[in-house]
C-alpha positions as CSV (number, residue, x, y, z in Angstrom):
1,M,33.2,98.9,128.4
2,A,29.6,99.9,127.5
3,R,27.4,97.3,127.4
4,T,24.3,99.1,125.7
5,Y,23.9,100.7,122.7
6,S,24.0,104.2,122.5
7,M,20.2,105.3,121.1
8,D,21.0,108.9,121.6
9,R,23.8,108.6,119.2
10,R,21.8,106.5,116.7
11,A,18.9,108.7,117.0
12,Y,21.1,111.5,116.1
13,M,22.7,110.1,112.9
14,K,19.1,109.2,111.9
15,T,17.9,113.0,112.2
16,V,20.8,114.3,110.5
17,G,20.3,111.4,107.7
18,A,16.5,112.4,107.3
19,L,17.4,116.2,107.3
20,G,20.2,115.5,104.7
21,A,17.6,113.2,102.1
22,T,15.4,116.4,102.9
23,T,17.7,119.1,101.7
24,A,18.6,116.8,98.8
25,I,15.0,116.4,97.6
26,A,14.9,120.1,98.1
27,G,17.5,121.4,96.5
28,C,17.3,118.6,93.5
29,S,20.9,118.0,93.9
30,S,21.7,115.5,91.4
31,S,24.9,114.6,93.2
32,E,23.0,113.6,96.7
33,E,20.2,112.1,94.9
34,N,22.4,109.5,93.3
35,T,24.1,108.7,96.8
36,E,25.7,105.1,96.2
37,T,24.8,102.7,99.2
38,I,27.5,100.6,100.9
39,V,25.8,97.3,102.1
40,P,28.0,95.9,105.3
41,G,28.3,92.7,106.5
42,T,29.5,91.3,109.9
43,N,29.3,88.3,112.0
44,S,27.5,88.9,115.3
45,G,29.0,87.3,118.5
46,F,32.0,89.0,118.7
47,P,31.3,91.3,121.8
48,P,32.1,94.2,122.0
49,F,32.8,94.8,118.4
50,E,29.5,93.1,117.0
51,Y,26.7,91.2,118.6
52,T,23.0,91.4,119.0
53,E,21.1,93.0,121.8
54,D,17.3,93.1,122.4
55,G,17.4,91.7,118.5
56,E,19.4,94.8,117.3
57,L,23.0,94.4,116.0
58,V,25.2,96.3,117.8
59,G,29.0,97.0,118.8
60,F,32.1,98.9,117.9
61,D,32.3,97.6,114.6
62,I,28.6,98.5,113.6
63,E,28.8,102.0,114.7
64,L,32.2,102.8,113.3
65,A,31.4,101.4,109.9
66,E,28.2,103.4,109.7
67,T,30.1,106.7,111.0
68,V,32.7,106.0,108.4
69,I,30.3,105.3,105.3
70,D,28.3,108.2,106.5
71,R,31.2,110.6,107.2
72,A,32.3,109.4,103.5
73,G,29.2,110.8,101.5
74,Y,27.4,107.2,101.1
75,E,24.2,105.7,102.2
76,V,24.5,102.8,105.2
77,G,22.9,99.5,103.3
78,E,21.1,96.9,105.6
79,W,23.4,94.9,107.6
80,Q,23.9,91.5,106.6
81,D,24.6,89.0,109.3
82,I,26.4,86.0,108.2
83,A,29.1,83.3,109.1
84,F,32.7,84.5,109.5
85,E,34.0,82.3,106.7
86,S,31.4,83.2,104.1
87,L,32.2,87.0,104.7
88,I,35.0,87.2,101.8
89,P,33.1,85.1,99.5
90,S,30.1,87.2,100.1
91,V,32.0,90.4,99.4
92,L,33.6,89.1,96.5
93,D,30.1,87.9,94.8
94,G,29.1,91.3,95.7
95,D,26.1,90.2,98.0
96,I,27.7,92.7,100.4
97,D,30.1,95.5,99.9
98,L,31.9,95.8,103.2
99,I,33.1,93.6,105.9
100,A,33.1,95.0,109.4
101,A,33.9,92.1,111.9
102,G,36.9,92.6,113.5
103,M,38.9,90.6,110.9
104,T,42.6,90.4,111.1
105,I,44.6,92.0,108.0
106,G,46.6,89.1,106.8
107,P,48.9,88.0,103.6
108,D,46.3,85.2,102.9
109,R,43.3,87.5,103.1
110,Q,44.9,90.1,100.9
111,E,45.6,87.9,98.4
112,Q,41.5,88.0,98.1
113,I,40.1,91.5,99.0
114,A,41.6,94.7,99.8
115,F,41.5,96.3,103.3
116,T,41.0,99.8,104.6
117,D,43.6,101.4,106.7
118,P,44.2,99.2,110.5
119,Y,41.5,100.5,113.1
120,W,42.5,98.4,115.9
121,E,45.3,96.4,117.4
122,S,44.9,93.0,119.2
123,S,46.5,89.9,120.5
124,Q,45.1,86.8,121.2
125,A,44.0,85.8,124.8
126,V,43.4,82.3,126.1
127,L,40.0,82.2,128.3
128,V,39.6,79.6,131.2
129,Q,36.7,78.7,133.8
130,E,36.9,81.5,136.4
131,G,38.3,80.0,139.4
132,G,38.8,76.5,137.9
133,E,41.5,74.2,138.7
134,F,42.9,74.3,135.0
135,Q,44.9,78.0,135.2
136,P,47.5,78.0,132.3
137,A,50.2,80.4,132.3
138,S,51.5,79.7,128.8
139,V,50.7,77.7,125.5
140,E,53.2,75.0,127.0
141,D,50.2,74.5,129.6
142,L,47.9,73.7,127.1
143,E,49.5,70.3,126.2
144,G,46.6,67.4,126.4
145,V,43.4,70.0,127.2
146,R,40.3,70.6,124.8
147,V,40.7,73.9,123.2
148,G,38.1,75.9,121.2
149,A,38.1,78.7,118.7
150,Q,35.7,80.1,116.1
151,G,36.4,78.7,112.7
152,G,38.1,81.2,110.1
153,T,39.8,83.3,112.8
154,T,43.3,84.0,113.9
155,G,42.2,82.3,117.4
156,E,41.7,79.3,115.1
157,G,45.2,79.5,113.7
158,E,46.7,79.7,117.1
159,A,44.8,76.4,118.5
160,E,45.8,74.9,115.2
161,A,49.7,75.7,115.7
162,L,49.2,73.8,118.8
163,V,47.7,70.6,117.0
164,E,50.7,70.8,114.8
165,E,53.2,71.5,117.7
166,G,51.6,68.0,119.1
167,L,50.6,70.1,122.5
168,V,46.7,69.2,121.5
169,A,45.3,66.3,119.8
170,E,43.2,67.1,116.7
171,D,40.1,65.7,118.0
172,D,40.5,67.9,121.1
173,L,40.4,71.1,119.0
174,R,36.7,72.1,118.8
175,R,35.5,74.7,116.2
176,Y,32.3,77.2,116.6
177,D,30.5,79.2,114.4
178,N,30.9,82.1,116.9
179,Y,32.9,83.0,120.0
180,T,29.3,83.2,122.1
181,L,28.8,79.7,121.4
182,A,32.8,78.6,122.8
183,A,32.6,81.0,125.8
184,Q,29.3,79.0,126.6
185,D,31.1,75.5,126.3
186,L,33.5,76.8,128.4
187,E,31.5,77.7,130.9
188,N,29.6,74.4,130.7
189,G,33.0,72.5,130.9
190,N,33.0,71.2,127.5
191,V,36.5,72.6,126.7
192,D,39.0,73.8,128.6
193,A,40.4,76.8,127.0
194,V,39.3,79.0,124.4
195,I,41.3,81.4,122.2
196,V,40.0,84.5,121.1
197,D,40.9,88.1,120.5
198,E,41.7,89.8,123.7
199,P,39.4,92.6,123.7
200,V,37.0,90.1,123.1
201,A,38.1,87.9,125.7
202,G,37.7,91.0,128.2
203,S,34.2,91.3,127.6
204,F,33.5,87.4,128.2
205,A,35.3,87.7,131.4
206,G,33.2,90.8,132.1
207,D,29.8,89.1,131.5
208,R,30.7,85.2,132.2
209,A,32.1,83.1,134.7
210,V,35.3,83.0,132.5
211,A,38.7,84.7,133.1
212,I,41.8,85.3,130.9
213,A,45.0,83.4,131.9
214,F,47.5,84.6,129.7
215,V,47.9,86.4,126.3
216,I,49.6,85.3,123.2
217,D,51.3,88.6,121.6
218,T,50.2,88.6,117.9
219,G,50.4,92.0,117.2
220,E,47.3,91.7,115.0
221,Q,45.5,94.8,113.1
222,F,42.0,94.9,112.0
223,G,40.8,96.6,108.8
224,M,37.5,96.6,106.9
225,G,37.4,94.7,103.7
226,M,36.1,95.2,100.1
227,R,36.3,94.0,96.6
228,P,40.0,94.9,95.4
229,D,38.4,96.9,92.6
230,D,36.2,99.0,94.6
231,E,37.3,102.8,94.2
232,R,35.2,103.8,97.3
233,L,37.8,102.2,99.6
234,S,40.2,105.4,99.4
235,D,36.6,107.6,100.5
236,L,36.5,105.3,103.5
237,N,40.1,105.3,104.4
238,D,39.9,109.4,104.3
239,A,36.7,109.1,106.4
240,L,38.4,107.0,109.0
241,A,41.3,109.4,109.3
242,E,39.0,112.2,109.9
243,L,37.2,110.5,112.7
244,R,40.7,110.0,114.3
245,D,41.6,113.2,113.8
246,D,38.4,115.2,115.1
247,G,38.0,112.6,118.2
248,T,34.9,110.6,117.0
249,Y,37.2,107.6,117.0
250,D,37.9,108.1,120.2
251,E,34.8,108.6,121.5
252,L,33.3,105.1,120.2
253,V,36.4,103.7,121.8
254,G,35.5,105.1,125.3
255,E,31.8,103.8,124.7
256,W,32.6,100.4,123.9
257,F,35.7,99.7,125.7
258,E,36.0,102.0,128.8
């Protein structure tokens, strides 16, 4: 997985955008002058999908969303980095137009917002201290231990299921604002395991003294979220399909995950 942002790609996109803006002014094209802006929102601390590096918001979701918005013919607004649980209320209130935050498409969320076509498939992984004494092989092995997850995520849902099944005590379920804090607590021995999306777990395992113990096969799909009445959704879906067809999507995957 690439750990640094491709500045050449961003510089290229900005150059193309600047040339496009110059052309629009020179040609006095009313359609281009009135290009709509899509304001994206995310929750950093979820590498390699979205995180901050040297004060800059970077990641697969960030670059994919910007590329999709641009390909669909819209302007990319200023990114809003907010709490994960506030993303859906923010898009419904109109504070942002698009959620790009490794968000799983699920029935409860689909009752509130509309999703683009899926762009990623994932399962949940269980992280433990690398080389530690606790090395579980299944969810049953999590009985009686302290488990962490980010609030509002499917990882939290899996952890709550352990509580419901009586394997983990409610007081032993730790909720975090983001997974970076959860991984840090795991390293420090404040929790025994963290449940997080598999690619994110792999990213933490590459950078920290943690390791993937086993994977819970959930078969989740990620999508970008918008207001149900936002007619631009179909344009973004068309753009996402184009990126898959012309190889751009695979290039982004190679940049951030290989």
